[in-house]
PyMOL Python script that loads the backbone (N, CA, C, O; Angstrom):
from pymol import cmd

cmd.read_pdbstr("""\
ATOM      1  N   MET A   1      -8.835 -25.601  -9.759  1.00  0.00           N
ATOM      2  CA  MET A   1      -7.890 -25.464  -8.669  1.00  0.00           C
ATOM      3  C   MET A   1      -7.641 -26.845  -8.096  1.00  0.00           C
ATOM      4  O   MET A   1      -8.581 -27.603  -7.861  1.00  0.00           O
ATOM      5  N   LYS A   2      -6.375 -27.175  -7.870  1.00  0.00           N
ATOM      6  CA  LYS A   2      -6.031 -28.474  -7.303  1.00  0.00           C
ATOM      7  C   LYS A   2      -5.400 -28.300  -5.930  1.00  0.00           C
ATOM      8  O   LYS A   2      -4.743 -27.297  -5.652  1.00  0.00           O
ATOM      9  N   ILE A   3      -5.606 -29.274  -5.098  1.00  0.00           N
ATOM     10  CA  ILE A   3      -5.002 -29.301  -3.771  1.00  0.00           C
ATOM     11  C   ILE A   3      -3.643 -29.968  -3.888  1.00  0.00           C
ATOM     12  O   ILE A   3      -3.517 -31.014  -4.525  1.00  0.00           O
ATOM     13  N   THR A   4      -2.611 -29.364  -3.273  1.00  0.00           N
ATOM     14  CA  THR A   4      -1.271 -29.941  -3.315  1.00  0.00           C
ATOM     15  C   THR A   4      -1.195 -31.153  -2.393  1.00  0.00           C
ATOM     16  O   THR A   4      -2.123 -31.424  -1.631  1.00  0.00           O
ATOM     17  N   THR A   5      -0.087 -31.874  -2.471  1.00  0.00           N
ATOM     18  CA  THR A   5       0.107 -33.037  -1.604  1.00  0.00           C
ATOM     19  C   THR A   5       0.160 -32.636  -0.129  1.00  0.00           C
ATOM     20  O   THR A   5      -0.050 -33.474   0.748  1.00  0.00           O
ATOM     21  N   LYS A   6       0.437 -31.364   0.145  1.00  0.00           N
ATOM     22  CA  LYS A   6       0.451 -30.858   1.522  1.00  0.00           C
ATOM     23  C   LYS A   6      -0.916 -30.344   1.953  1.00  0.00           C
ATOM     24  O   LYS A   6      -1.064 -29.845   3.069  1.00  0.00           O
ATOM     25  N   GLY A   7      -1.918 -30.460   1.084  1.00  0.00           N
ATOM     26  CA  GLY A   7      -3.262 -30.002   1.418  1.00  0.00           C
ATOM     27  C   GLY A   7      -3.450 -28.510   1.228  1.00  0.00           C
ATOM     28  O   GLY A   7      -4.369 -27.924   1.800  1.00  0.00           O
ATOM     29  N   GLN A   8      -2.591 -27.886   0.433  1.00  0.00           N
ATOM     30  CA  GLN A   8      -2.653 -26.439   0.234  1.00  0.00           C
ATOM     31  C   GLN A   8      -3.374 -26.083  -1.057  1.00  0.00           C
ATOM     32  O   GLN A   8      -3.324 -26.813  -2.047  1.00  0.00           O
ATOM     33  N   VAL A   9      -4.051 -24.929  -1.015  1.00  0.00           N
ATOM     34  CA  VAL A   9      -4.746 -24.390  -2.176  1.00  0.00           C
ATOM     35  C   VAL A   9      -4.379 -22.914  -2.287  1.00  0.00           C
ATOM     36  O   VAL A   9      -4.290 -22.215  -1.278  1.00  0.00           O
ATOM     37  N   THR A  10      -4.171 -22.449  -3.500  1.00  0.00           N
ATOM     38  CA  THR A  10      -3.897 -21.028  -3.702  1.00  0.00           C
ATOM     39  C   THR A  10      -5.224 -20.293  -3.814  1.00  0.00           C
ATOM     40  O   THR A  10      -6.074 -20.649  -4.629  1.00  0.00           O
ATOM     41  N   ILE A  11      -5.394 -19.263  -2.988  1.00  0.00           N
ATOM     42  CA  ILE A  11      -6.599 -18.429  -3.065  1.00  0.00           C
ATOM     43  C   ILE A  11      -6.351 -17.411  -4.165  1.00  0.00           C
ATOM     44  O   ILE A  11      -5.361 -16.681  -4.112  1.00  0.00           O
ATOM     45  N   PRO A  12      -7.231 -17.343  -5.163  1.00  0.00           N
ATOM     46  CA  PRO A  12      -7.017 -16.402  -6.269  1.00  0.00           C
ATOM     47  C   PRO A  12      -6.867 -14.959  -5.773  1.00  0.00           C
ATOM     48  O   PRO A  12      -7.495 -14.555  -4.794  1.00  0.00           O
ATOM     49  N   ARG A  13      -6.024 -14.198  -6.468  1.00  0.00           N
ATOM     50  CA  ARG A  13      -5.735 -12.817  -6.093  1.00  0.00           C
ATOM     51  C   ARG A  13      -7.003 -11.985  -5.954  1.00  0.00           C
ATOM     52  O   ARG A  13      -7.127 -11.196  -5.017  1.00  0.00           O
ATOM     53  N   GLU A  14      -7.939 -12.154  -6.873  1.00  0.00           N
ATOM     54  CA  GLU A  14      -9.180 -11.365  -6.830  1.00  0.00           C
ATOM     55  C   GLU A  14      -9.936 -11.600  -5.524  1.00  0.00           C
ATOM     56  O   GLU A  14     -10.480 -10.667  -4.933  1.00  0.00           O
ATOM     57  N   VAL A  15      -9.965 -12.856  -5.083  1.00  0.00           N
ATOM     58  CA  VAL A  15     -10.664 -13.204  -3.840  1.00  0.00           C
ATOM     59  C   VAL A  15      -9.920 -12.617  -2.651  1.00  0.00           C
ATOM     60  O   VAL A  15     -10.540 -12.035  -1.760  1.00  0.00           O
ATOM     61  N   ARG A  16      -8.591 -12.764  -2.626  1.00  0.00           N
ATOM     62  CA  ARG A  16      -7.794 -12.205  -1.520  1.00  0.00           C
ATOM     63  C   ARG A  16      -7.982 -10.700  -1.414  1.00  0.00           C
ATOM     64  O   ARG A  16      -8.146 -10.165  -0.318  1.00  0.00           O
ATOM     65  N   GLU A  17      -7.959 -10.022  -2.550  1.00  0.00           N
ATOM     66  CA  GLU A  17      -8.122  -8.561  -2.544  1.00  0.00           C
ATOM     67  C   GLU A  17      -9.514  -8.156  -2.080  1.00  0.00           C
ATOM     68  O   GLU A  17      -9.661  -7.221  -1.293  1.00  0.00           O
ATOM     69  N   LYS A  18     -10.529  -8.853  -2.560  1.00  0.00           N
ATOM     70  CA  LYS A  18     -11.901  -8.521  -2.196  1.00  0.00           C
ATOM     71  C   LYS A  18     -12.150  -8.694  -0.700  1.00  0.00           C
ATOM     72  O   LYS A  18     -12.868  -7.902  -0.089  1.00  0.00           O
ATOM     73  N   LEU A  19     -11.550  -9.738  -0.110  1.00  0.00           N
ATOM     74  CA  LEU A  19     -11.761 -10.020   1.307  1.00  0.00           C
ATOM     75  C   LEU A  19     -10.708  -9.392   2.214  1.00  0.00           C
ATOM     76  O   LEU A  19     -10.813  -9.466   3.438  1.00  0.00           O
ATOM     77  N   GLY A  20      -9.690  -8.773   1.610  1.00  0.00           N
ATOM     78  CA  GLY A  20      -8.632  -8.166   2.412  1.00  0.00           C
ATOM     79  C   GLY A  20      -7.762  -9.206   3.096  1.00  0.00           C
ATOM     80  O   GLY A  20      -7.296  -8.990   4.215  1.00  0.00           O
ATOM     81  N   LEU A  21      -7.541 -10.325   2.436  1.00  0.00           N
ATOM     82  CA  LEU A  21      -6.703 -11.380   2.998  1.00  0.00           C
ATOM     83  C   LEU A  21      -5.246 -11.091   2.675  1.00  0.00           C
ATOM     84  O   LEU A  21      -4.820 -11.199   1.525  1.00  0.00           O
ATOM     85  N   LEU A  22      -4.498 -10.726   3.687  1.00  0.00           N
ATOM     86  CA  LEU A  22      -3.083 -10.436   3.547  1.00  0.00           C
ATOM     87  C   LEU A  22      -2.282 -11.597   4.102  1.00  0.00           C
ATOM     88  O   LEU A  22      -2.842 -12.454   4.785  1.00  0.00           O
ATOM     89  N   PRO A  23      -0.972 -11.649   3.824  1.00  0.00           N
ATOM     90  CA  PRO A  23      -0.171 -12.706   4.438  1.00  0.00           C
ATOM     91  C   PRO A  23      -0.354 -12.704   5.955  1.00  0.00           C
ATOM     92  O   PRO A  23      -0.381 -11.643   6.578  1.00  0.00           O
ATOM     93  N   HIS A  24      -0.475 -13.860   6.530  1.00  0.00           N
ATOM     94  CA  HIS A  24      -0.667 -14.079   7.968  1.00  0.00           C
ATOM     95  C   HIS A  24      -2.078 -13.757   8.448  1.00  0.00           C
ATOM     96  O   HIS A  24      -2.332 -13.773   9.653  1.00  0.00           O
ATOM     97  N   SER A  25      -3.008 -13.464   7.522  1.00  0.00           N
ATOM     98  CA  SER A  25      -4.405 -13.289   7.925  1.00  0.00           C
ATOM     99  C   SER A  25      -4.903 -14.616   8.476  1.00  0.00           C
ATOM    100  O   SER A  25      -4.514 -15.683   8.002  1.00  0.00           O
ATOM    101  N   GLU A  26      -5.763 -14.537   9.476  1.00  0.00           N
ATOM    102  CA  GLU A  26      -6.344 -15.760  10.020  1.00  0.00           C
ATOM    103  C   GLU A  26      -7.677 -16.013   9.339  1.00  0.00           C
ATOM    104  O   GLU A  26      -8.474 -15.097   9.134  1.00  0.00           O
ATOM    105  N   VAL A  27      -7.905 -17.278   8.990  1.00  0.00           N
ATOM    106  CA  VAL A  27      -9.154 -17.665   8.348  1.00  0.00           C
ATOM    107  C   VAL A  27      -9.748 -18.851   9.092  1.00  0.00           C
ATOM    108  O   VAL A  27      -9.072 -19.542   9.854  1.00  0.00           O
ATOM    109  N   GLU A  28     -11.020 -19.057   8.848  1.00  0.00           N
ATOM    110  CA  GLU A  28     -11.749 -20.157   9.482  1.00  0.00           C
ATOM    111  C   GLU A  28     -12.429 -20.956   8.379  1.00  0.00           C
ATOM    112  O   GLU A  28     -12.933 -20.379   7.416  1.00  0.00           O
ATOM    113  N   PHE A  29     -12.446 -22.286   8.512  1.00  0.00           N
ATOM    114  CA  PHE A  29     -13.140 -23.147   7.566  1.00  0.00           C
ATOM    115  C   PHE A  29     -14.435 -23.607   8.205  1.00  0.00           C
ATOM    116  O   PHE A  29     -14.449 -24.093   9.336  1.00  0.00           O
ATOM    117  N   ILE A  30     -15.527 -23.447   7.465  1.00  0.00           N
ATOM    118  CA  ILE A  30     -16.843 -23.857   7.937  1.00  0.00           C
ATOM    119  C   ILE A  30     -17.370 -24.903   6.951  1.00  0.00           C
ATOM    120  O   ILE A  30     -17.475 -24.643   5.752  1.00  0.00           O
ATOM    121  N   VAL A  31     -17.694 -26.077   7.469  1.00  0.00           N
ATOM    122  CA  VAL A  31     -18.191 -27.159   6.614  1.00  0.00           C
ATOM    123  C   VAL A  31     -19.709 -27.207   6.723  1.00  0.00           C
ATOM    124  O   VAL A  31     -20.266 -27.339   7.812  1.00  0.00           O
ATOM    125  N   GLU A  32     -20.360 -27.098   5.577  1.00  0.00           N
ATOM    126  CA  GLU A  32     -21.821 -27.192   5.501  1.00  0.00           C
ATOM    127  C   GLU A  32     -22.162 -28.224   4.436  1.00  0.00           C
ATOM    128  O   GLU A  32     -22.140 -27.924   3.242  1.00  0.00           O
ATOM    129  N   GLY A  33     -22.475 -29.436   4.868  1.00  0.00           N
ATOM    130  CA  GLY A  33     -22.742 -30.505   3.903  1.00  0.00           C
ATOM    131  C   GLY A  33     -21.481 -30.815   3.124  1.00  0.00           C
ATOM    132  O   GLY A  33     -20.449 -31.148   3.708  1.00  0.00           O
ATOM    133  N   ASN A  34     -21.560 -30.705   1.783  1.00  0.00           N
ATOM    134  CA  ASN A  34     -20.405 -30.945   0.920  1.00  0.00           C
ATOM    135  C   ASN A  34     -19.711 -29.652   0.523  1.00  0.00           C
ATOM    136  O   ASN A  34     -18.901 -29.639  -0.404  1.00  0.00           O
ATOM    137  N   THR A  35     -20.024 -28.570   1.215  1.00  0.00           N
ATOM    138  CA  THR A  35     -19.463 -27.263   0.888  1.00  0.00           C
ATOM    139  C   THR A  35     -18.552 -26.790   2.017  1.00  0.00           C
ATOM    140  O   THR A  35     -18.863 -26.973   3.194  1.00  0.00           O
ATOM    141  N   VAL A  36     -17.438 -26.189   1.655  1.00  0.00           N
ATOM    142  CA  VAL A  36     -16.530 -25.605   2.641  1.00  0.00           C
ATOM    143  C   VAL A  36     -16.492 -24.105   2.400  1.00  0.00           C
ATOM    144  O   VAL A  36     -16.220 -23.645   1.291  1.00  0.00           O
ATOM    145  N   LEU A  37     -16.771 -23.347   3.463  1.00  0.00           N
ATOM    146  CA  LEU A  37     -16.714 -21.891   3.383  1.00  0.00           C
ATOM    147  C   LEU A  37     -15.432 -21.422   4.049  1.00  0.00           C
ATOM    148  O   LEU A  37     -15.046 -21.932   5.101  1.00  0.00           O
ATOM    149  N   LEU A  38     -14.776 -20.451   3.433  1.00  0.00           N
ATOM    150  CA  LEU A  38     -13.576 -19.839   3.996  1.00  0.00           C
ATOM    151  C   LEU A  38     -13.970 -18.456   4.483  1.00  0.00           C
ATOM    152  O   LEU A  38     -14.487 -17.643   3.717  1.00  0.00           O
ATOM    153  N   LYS A  39     -13.723 -18.192   5.761  1.00  0.00           N
ATOM    154  CA  LYS A  39     -14.145 -16.926   6.345  1.00  0.00           C
ATOM    155  C   LYS A  39     -12.952 -16.250   7.003  1.00  0.00           C
ATOM    156  O   LYS A  39     -12.194 -16.891   7.732  1.00  0.00           O
ATOM    157  N   LYS A  40     -12.785 -14.972   6.752  1.00  0.00           N
ATOM    158  CA  LYS A  40     -11.733 -14.208   7.413  1.00  0.00           C
ATOM    159  C   LYS A  40     -12.124 -14.029   8.878  1.00  0.00           C
ATOM    160  O   LYS A  40     -13.255 -13.652   9.184  1.00  0.00           O
ATOM    161  N   VAL A  41     -11.181 -14.302   9.779  1.00  0.00           N
ATOM    162  CA  VAL A  41     -11.434 -14.155  11.203  1.00  0.00           C
ATOM    163  C   VAL A  41     -11.233 -12.697  11.578  1.00  0.00           C
ATOM    164  O   VAL A  41     -10.158 -12.132  11.380  1.00  0.00           O
ATOM    165  N   GLU A  42     -12.272 -12.103  12.115  1.00  0.00           N
ATOM    166  CA  GLU A  42     -12.195 -10.728  12.599  1.00  0.00           C
ATOM    167  C   GLU A  42     -11.907 -10.798  14.081  1.00  0.00           C
ATOM    168  O   GLU A  42     -12.806 -11.065  14.878  1.00  0.00           O
ATOM    169  N   SER A  43     -10.678 -10.565  14.455  1.00  0.00           N
ATOM    170  CA  SER A  43     -10.272 -10.704  15.847  1.00  0.00           C
ATOM    171  C   SER A  43     -10.214  -9.354  16.534  1.00  0.00           C
ATOM    172  O   SER A  43      -9.746  -8.372  15.957  1.00  0.00           O
ATOM    173  N   SER A  44     -10.692  -9.309  17.766  1.00  0.00           N
ATOM    174  CA  SER A  44     -10.631  -8.069  18.539  1.00  0.00           C
ATOM    175  C   SER A  44      -9.266  -7.927  19.206  1.00  0.00           C
ATOM    176  O   SER A  44      -8.897  -6.835  19.637  1.00  0.00           O
ATOM    177  N   GLU A  45      -8.511  -9.034  19.293  1.00  0.00           N
ATOM    178  CA  GLU A  45      -7.183  -8.990  19.885  1.00  0.00           C
ATOM    179  C   GLU A  45      -6.153  -8.629  18.823  1.00  0.00           C
ATOM    180  O   GLU A  45      -6.304  -8.978  17.652  1.00  0.00           O
ATOM    181  N   SER A  46      -5.114  -7.932  19.241  1.00  0.00           N
ATOM    182  CA  SER A  46      -4.036  -7.615  18.314  1.00  0.00           C
ATOM    183  C   SER A  46      -3.208  -8.863  18.064  1.00  0.00           C
ATOM    184  O   SER A  46      -3.209  -9.789  18.876  1.00  0.00           O
ATOM    185  N   ARG A  47      -2.507  -8.888  16.954  1.00  0.00           N
ATOM    186  CA  ARG A  47      -1.662 -10.031  16.627  1.00  0.00           C
ATOM    187  C   ARG A  47      -0.601 -10.217  17.704  1.00  0.00           C
ATOM    188  O   ARG A  47      -0.312 -11.346  18.099  1.00  0.00           O
ATOM    189  N   GLY A  48      -0.021  -9.120  18.181  1.00  0.00           N
ATOM    190  CA  GLY A  48       0.998  -9.192  19.217  1.00  0.00           C
ATOM    191  C   GLY A  48       0.483  -9.868  20.473  1.00  0.00           C
ATOM    192  O   GLY A  48       1.179 -10.681  21.081  1.00  0.00           O
ATOM    193  N   LYS A  49      -0.737  -9.529  20.859  1.00  0.00           N
ATOM    194  CA  LYS A  49      -1.314 -10.127  22.062  1.00  0.00           C
ATOM    195  C   LYS A  49      -1.512 -11.624  21.878  1.00  0.00           C
ATOM    196  O   LYS A  49      -1.272 -12.402  22.802  1.00  0.00           O
ATOM    197  N   ARG A  50      -1.951 -12.035  20.688  1.00  0.00           N
ATOM    198  CA  ARG A  50      -2.138 -13.457  20.417  1.00  0.00           C
ATOM    199  C   ARG A  50      -0.799 -14.197  20.457  1.00  0.00           C
ATOM    200  O   ARG A  50      -0.723 -15.320  20.955  1.00  0.00           O
ATOM    201  N   VAL A  51       0.255 -13.566  19.934  1.00  0.00           N
ATOM    202  CA  VAL A  51       1.580 -14.194  19.948  1.00  0.00           C
ATOM    203  C   VAL A  51       2.058 -14.372  21.381  1.00  0.00           C
ATOM    204  O   VAL A  51       2.552 -15.439  21.745  1.00  0.00           O
ATOM    205  N   VAL A  52       1.913 -13.328  22.197  1.00  0.00           N
ATOM    206  CA  VAL A  52       2.342 -13.400  23.592  1.00  0.00           C
ATOM    207  C   VAL A  52       1.560 -14.482  24.330  1.00  0.00           C
ATOM    208  O   VAL A  52       2.142 -15.254  25.092  1.00  0.00           O
ATOM    209  N   GLU A  53       0.256 -14.546  24.112  1.00  0.00           N
ATOM    210  CA  GLU A  53      -0.554 -15.572  24.767  1.00  0.00           C
ATOM    211  C   GLU A  53      -0.101 -16.974  24.356  1.00  0.00           C
ATOM    212  O   GLU A  53      -0.092 -17.895  25.172  1.00  0.00           O
ATOM    213  N   GLY A  54       0.274 -17.126  23.086  1.00  0.00           N
ATOM    214  CA  GLY A  54       0.746 -18.424  22.610  1.00  0.00           C
ATOM    215  C   GLY A  54       2.066 -18.836  23.234  1.00  0.00           C
ATOM    216  O   GLY A  54       2.349 -20.028  23.356  1.00  0.00           O
ATOM    217  N   LEU A  55       2.877 -17.867  23.629  1.00  0.00           N
ATOM    218  CA  LEU A  55       4.176 -18.152  24.234  1.00  0.00           C
ATOM    219  C   LEU A  55       4.112 -18.271  25.751  1.00  0.00           C
ATOM    220  O   LEU A  55       5.034 -18.799  26.372  1.00  0.00           O
ATOM    221  N   ARG A  56       3.045 -17.791  26.343  1.00  0.00           N
ATOM    222  CA  ARG A  56       2.930 -17.789  27.809  1.00  0.00           C
ATOM    223  C   ARG A  56       3.114 -19.200  28.368  1.00  0.00           C
ATOM    224  O   ARG A  56       2.484 -20.154  27.914  1.00  0.00           O
ATOM    225  N   GLY A  57       3.997 -19.304  29.365  1.00  0.00           N
ATOM    226  CA  GLY A  57       4.229 -20.579  30.031  1.00  0.00           C
ATOM    227  C   GLY A  57       5.206 -21.496  29.331  1.00  0.00           C
ATOM    228  O   GLY A  57       5.352 -22.650  29.735  1.00  0.00           O
ATOM    229  N   ARG A  58       5.885 -21.023  28.292  1.00  0.00           N
ATOM    230  CA  ARG A  58       6.808 -21.888  27.555  1.00  0.00           C
ATOM    231  C   ARG A  58       8.271 -21.689  27.944  1.00  0.00           C
ATOM    232  O   ARG A  58       9.137 -22.415  27.457  1.00  0.00           O
ATOM    233  N   ALA A  59       8.558 -20.737  28.795  1.00  0.00           N
ATOM    234  CA  ALA A  59       9.945 -20.480  29.187  1.00  0.00           C
ATOM    235  C   ALA A  59      10.501 -21.678  29.938  1.00  0.00           C
ATOM    236  O   ALA A  59       9.785 -22.350  30.681  1.00  0.00           O
ATOM    237  N   THR A  60      11.793 -21.936  29.733  1.00  0.00           N
ATOM    238  CA  THR A  60      12.417 -23.073  30.400  1.00  0.00           C
ATOM    239  C   THR A  60      13.401 -22.629  31.474  1.00  0.00           C
ATOM    240  O   THR A  60      13.864 -23.455  32.261  1.00  0.00           O
ATOM    241  N   VAL A  61      13.728 -21.342  31.523  1.00  0.00           N
ATOM    242  CA  VAL A  61      14.666 -20.823  32.507  1.00  0.00           C
ATOM    243  C   VAL A  61      13.870 -20.090  33.575  1.00  0.00           C
ATOM    244  O   VAL A  61      13.062 -19.214  33.269  1.00  0.00           O
ATOM    245  N   ARG A  62      14.102 -20.450  34.821  1.00  0.00           N
ATOM    246  CA  ARG A  62      13.390 -19.821  35.927  1.00  0.00           C
ATOM    247  C   ARG A  62      14.226 -18.663  36.456  1.00  0.00           C
ATOM    248  O   ARG A  62      15.210 -18.873  37.165  1.00  0.00           O
ATOM    249  N   MET A  63      13.833 -17.442  36.110  1.00  0.00           N
ATOM    250  CA  MET A  63      14.527 -16.247  36.585  1.00  0.00           C
ATOM    251  C   MET A  63      13.496 -15.265  37.099  1.00  0.00           C
ATOM    252  O   MET A  63      12.364 -15.220  36.618  1.00  0.00           O
ATOM    253  N   THR A  64      13.901 -14.482  38.077  1.00  0.00           N
ATOM    254  CA  THR A  64      13.015 -13.442  38.570  1.00  0.00           C
ATOM    255  C   THR A  64      13.057 -12.276  37.597  1.00  0.00           C
ATOM    256  O   THR A  64      13.955 -12.191  36.759  1.00  0.00           O
ATOM    257  N   THR A  65      12.099 -11.388  37.707  1.00  0.00           N
ATOM    258  CA  THR A  65      12.085 -10.194  36.869  1.00  0.00           C
ATOM    259  C   THR A  65      13.346  -9.375  37.092  1.00  0.00           C
ATOM    260  O   THR A  65      13.922  -8.853  36.138  1.00  0.00           O
ATOM    261  N   ASP A  66      13.783  -9.258  38.347  1.00  0.00           N
ATOM    262  CA  ASP A  66      15.001  -8.499  38.653  1.00  0.00           C
ATOM    263  C   ASP A  66      16.228  -9.119  37.983  1.00  0.00           C
ATOM    264  O   ASP A  66      17.097  -8.396  37.497  1.00  0.00           O
ATOM    265  N   GLU A  67      16.305 -10.447  37.954  1.00  0.00           N
ATOM    266  CA  GLU A  67      17.435 -11.119  37.305  1.00  0.00           C
ATOM    267  C   GLU A  67      17.421 -10.879  35.796  1.00  0.00           C
ATOM    268  O   GLU A  67      18.469 -10.654  35.191  1.00  0.00           O
ATOM    269  N   ILE A  68      16.257 -10.926  35.202  1.00  0.00           N
ATOM    270  CA  ILE A  68      16.136 -10.667  33.762  1.00  0.00           C
ATOM    271  C   ILE A  68      16.515  -9.224  33.454  1.00  0.00           C
ATOM    272  O   ILE A  68      17.243  -8.966  32.495  1.00  0.00           O
ATOM    273  N   MET A  69      16.033  -8.292  34.249  1.00  0.00           N
ATOM    274  CA  MET A  69      16.350  -6.874  34.033  1.00  0.00           C
ATOM    275  C   MET A  69      17.854  -6.618  34.173  1.00  0.00           C
ATOM    276  O   MET A  69      18.424  -5.838  33.410  1.00  0.00           O
ATOM    277  N   ALA A  70      18.496  -7.274  35.148  1.00  0.00           N
ATOM    278  CA  ALA A  70      19.941  -7.124  35.323  1.00  0.00           C
ATOM    279  C   ALA A  70      20.678  -7.644  34.092  1.00  0.00           C
ATOM    280  O   ALA A  70      21.659  -7.040  33.658  1.00  0.00           O
ATOM    281  N   LEU A  71      20.216  -8.751  33.528  1.00  0.00           N
ATOM    282  CA  LEU A  71      20.840  -9.281  32.318  1.00  0.00           C
ATOM    283  C   LEU A  71      20.701  -8.327  31.134  1.00  0.00           C
ATOM    284  O   LEU A  71      21.662  -8.101  30.399  1.00  0.00           O
ATOM    285  N   THR A  72      19.507  -7.769  30.950  1.00  0.00           N
ATOM    286  CA  THR A  72      19.280  -6.884  29.810  1.00  0.00           C
ATOM    287  C   THR A  72      20.015  -5.565  29.953  1.00  0.00           C
ATOM    288  O   THR A  72      20.298  -4.898  28.958  1.00  0.00           O
ATOM    289  N   ARG A  73      20.329  -5.183  31.198  1.00  0.00           N
ATOM    290  CA  ARG A  73      21.036  -3.924  31.441  1.00  0.00           C
ATOM    291  C   ARG A  73      22.551  -4.125  31.502  1.00  0.00           C
ATOM    292  O   ARG A  73      23.309  -3.158  31.579  1.00  0.00           O
ATOM    293  N   GLY A  74      22.982  -5.377  31.467  1.00  0.00           N
ATOM    294  CA  GLY A  74      24.403  -5.648  31.524  1.00  0.00           C
ATOM    295  C   GLY A  74      24.977  -5.538  32.914  1.00  0.00           C
ATOM    296  O   GLY A  74      26.185  -5.355  33.066  1.00  0.00           O
ATOM    297  N   GLU A  75      24.144  -5.644  33.934  1.00  0.00           N
ATOM    298  CA  GLU A  75      24.609  -5.564  35.320  1.00  0.00           C
ATOM    299  C   GLU A  75      25.136  -6.931  35.759  1.00  0.00           C
ATOM    300  O   GLU A  75      24.678  -7.967  35.275  1.00  0.00           O
ATOM    301  N   ASP A  76      26.095  -6.923  36.675  1.00  0.00           N
ATOM    302  CA  ASP A  76      26.640  -8.179  37.198  1.00  0.00           C
ATOM    303  C   ASP A  76      25.926  -8.605  38.440  1.00  0.00           C
ATOM    304  O   ASP A  76      26.254  -9.642  39.015  1.00  0.00           O
TER     305      ASP A  76
END
""", "prot")
cmd.dss("prot")
cmd.show_as("cartoon", "prot")
cmd.util.cbc("prot")
cmd.orient("prot")
Protein backbone atom coordinates (compact mmCIF):
# COMPACT_ATOMS: atom_id res chain seq x y z
CA MET A 1 0.00 0.00 0.00
CA LYS A 2 1.37 3.42 -0.92
CA ILE A 3 0.52 6.82 0.46
CA THR A 4 -0.62 9.35 -2.16
CA THR A 5 0.91 12.81 -2.51
CA LYS A 6 -2.08 14.07 -0.49
CA GLY A 7 -1.25 11.69 2.37
CA GLN A 8 -4.16 9.37 1.61
CA VAL A 9 -4.28 5.59 1.91
CA THR A 10 -7.01 3.25 0.73
CA ILE A 11 -8.32 1.02 3.52
CA PRO A 12 -8.86 -2.46 2.04
CA ARG A 13 -12.50 -3.50 1.64
CA GLU A 14 -12.08 -6.49 3.97
CA VAL A 15 -10.85 -4.22 6.77
CA ARG A 16 -13.62 -1.65 6.21
CA GLU A 17 -16.27 -4.38 6.27
CA LYS A 18 -14.85 -6.06 9.36
CA LEU A 19 -14.74 -2.79 11.31
CA GLY A 20 -17.97 -1.37 9.88
CA LEU A 21 -16.21 1.64 8.38
CA LEU A 22 -18.69 3.38 6.12
CA PRO A 23 -18.24 6.62 4.19
CA HIS A 24 -17.99 9.53 6.65
CA SER A 25 -17.10 7.21 9.55
CA GLU A 26 -14.86 8.95 12.05
CA VAL A 27 -11.54 7.32 12.86
CA GLU A 28 -8.70 8.06 15.23
CA PHE A 29 -4.96 7.53 14.67
CA ILE A 30 -2.94 6.28 17.62
CA VAL A 31 0.85 6.34 17.37
CA GLU A 32 2.74 3.74 19.40
CA GLY A 33 6.45 3.83 18.65
CA ASN A 34 6.81 3.15 14.91
CA THR A 35 3.29 1.74 14.65
CA VAL A 36 0.10 3.61 13.77
CA LEU A 37 -3.23 2.16 14.86
CA LEU A 38 -6.47 3.14 13.14
CA LYS A 39 -9.47 3.02 15.45
CA LYS A 40 -13.12 3.62 14.66
CA VAL A 41 -14.50 6.39 16.86
CA GLU A 42 -17.55 5.25 18.77
CA SER A 43 -19.40 8.48 19.40
CA SER A 44 -22.35 8.85 21.74
CA GLU A 45 -23.42 12.00 19.87
CA SER A 46 -25.39 11.80 16.66
CA ARG A 47 -23.78 13.04 13.47
CA GLY A 48 -26.42 15.77 13.22
CA LYS A 49 -25.57 17.06 16.67
CA ARG A 50 -21.86 17.18 15.81
CA VAL A 51 -22.62 19.10 12.60
CA VAL A 52 -24.77 21.64 14.46
CA GLU A 53 -22.09 22.09 17.13
CA GLY A 54 -19.51 22.68 14.39
CA LEU A 55 -21.68 25.41 12.87
CA ARG A 56 -22.61 27.10 16.15
CA GLY A 57 -21.47 30.72 16.23
CA ARG A 58 -20.64 30.96 12.52
CA ALA A 59 -23.65 32.97 11.38
CA THR A 60 -22.85 36.38 9.95
CA VAL A 61 -26.37 37.85 9.88
CA ARG A 62 -27.78 39.09 13.17
CA MET A 63 -31.51 38.32 13.19
CA THR A 64 -33.91 37.53 15.97
CA THR A 65 -35.76 34.23 16.00
CA ASP A 66 -38.98 36.09 15.15
CA GLU A 67 -37.32 37.70 12.11
CA ILE A 68 -36.04 34.34 10.88
CA MET A 69 -39.45 32.72 11.38
CA ALA A 70 -41.13 35.57 9.45
CA LEU A 71 -38.71 35.01 6.57
CA THR A 72 -39.31 31.25 6.46
CA ARG A 73 -43.08 31.79 6.55
CA GLY A 74 -43.03 34.42 3.83
CA GLU A 75 -44.39 37.13 6.12
CA ASP A 76 -43.60 40.80 5.45
